[in-house]
Every structure is written in C-alpha cells, then in structure tokens.
C-alpha positions in Angstrom: 14.6 22.2 15.8 12.4 23.0 12.8 15.0 22.2 10.4 15.6 18.7 12.0 11.7 18.3 11.7 11.8 19.3 8.0 14.7 16.9 7.4 13.0 14.1 9.0 9.8 14.8 7.1 11.7 14.6 3.8 13.3 11.5 4.4 10.0 10.0 5.5 8.3 11.0 2.1 11.3 9.6 0.4 11.2 6.4 2.2 7.5 6.0 1.6 8.2 6.8 -2.1 10.5 3.9 -2.3 8.1 1.6 -0.5 5.6 2.4 -3.1 7.9 2.1 -5.9 8.8 -1.5 -4.4 5.2 -2.3 -4.5 4.6 -1.2 -7.9 7.5 -3.3 -8.9 6.3 -6.5 -7.2 2.7 -5.9 -8.7 4.3 -5.3 -12.2 6.3 -8.5 -11.8 3.3 -10.7 -10.7 1.2 -9.4 -13.9 4.0 -10.3 -16.1 4.1 -13.7 -14.6 0.3 -13.9 -15.1 0.4 -12.9 -18.7 3.2 -15.2 -19.5 1.5 -18.3 -17.6 -2.0 -17.4 -16.8 -3.4 -19.5 -13.9 -5.8 -18.6 -11.1 -3.0 -18.8 -8.5 -1.0 -15.8 -10.4 -4.4 -14.0 -10.9 -4.9 -14.0 -7.2 -1.3 -12.9 -6.4 -1.3 -10.1 -9.0 -4.6 -8.9 -7.6 -3.3 -9.1 -4.0 -0.1 -7.1 -5.0 -2.2 -4.4 -6.4 -4.4 -4.0 -3.6 -1.1 -3.8 -1.2 0.3 -1.2 -3.5 -3.1 0.8 -3.3 -2.9 0.4 0.4 0.7 1.8 0.5 -0.7 4.6 -1.6 -3.7 5.4 0.2 -1.8 5.3 3.3 0.8 8.0 2.4 -2.1 10.3 1.3 -4.1 9.7 4.3 -1.2 10.4 6.7 -0.8 13.7 5.0 -4.5 14.5 5.2 -4.7 13.7 8.6 -1.4 15.7 9.7 -3.6 18.6 10.6 -6.4 19.3 13.0 -8.8 16.7 12.7 -11.2 14.9 15.1 -10.6 11.8 16.7 -13.5 10.0 14.7 -12.2 11.2 11.4 -8.6 10.0 12.2 -10.1 6.4 12.9 -11.9 6.6 9.8 -8.7 7.4 7.8 -7.1 4.6 9.4 -9.9 2.2 8.9 -10.0 3.0 5.2 -6.3 2.7 4.7 -6.7 -0.8 6.3 -9.2 -2.2 4.1 -6.8 -2.4 0.8 -4.2 -4.3 2.8 -6.9 -6.9 4.3 -7.8 -7.4 0.6 -4.4 -7.9 -0.5 -3.3 -10.4 2.1 -6.3 -12.1 1.7 -5.9 -12.4 -2.0 -2.0 -13.6 -1.3 -3.3 -16.1 1.2 -5.8 -17.5 -1.5 -3.0 -17.6 -4.1 -0.6 -19.7 -1.9 -3.1 -22.1 -0.4 -5.7 -22.7 -3.2 
C-alpha cells in the first residue's frame, strides 16, 4: 500500500511540474508577443499569464506545506493565498480580451 501511495505522489509531482512548465511557456510566448508588438492588450495578457503561472507554483508549494499536521484556519489561509494570484491572473486576461 505504501508503494502505491509513493508512486501516486511521484506522478502527482510530475504532473504539477508539467502544468507549471506549460504555464511558463504560455507566459514566455505572451511576453515575446508583447515585445514584438507592444500593445495594452498584450501587456494585460502577459501579466495575466504571469500571475496564473505564479498561482500554479504557489499552489504546488502550499499543497506540500499543508500536507502535514496543520490547523483548519491555517489550511484555509493557505487556500486563500493560493487563490489570489489566479483571481488577478484571470482578471487581467478578462481585461485583455474585453478592453
């Protein structure tokens, strides 16, 4: 049973690294597009993708930190702090699409 859990955790870590790599790739592509043709829309898109990448990274770190024995209020605080970059990121993408 312990071996199965270790394999599952390893797979989860690998999947999270893939997601983080993909978000960094999208952030890099949006930055290059902004540098090639500077516009307010592309700037907001770049910032949005940057915050989403930050949210993915924070989410992975917080999951590892809160895996141990923590109180309920600490877990809620961790979850709130990992949600804030996603809110900002998606708000920036929204602005870039509808401005």
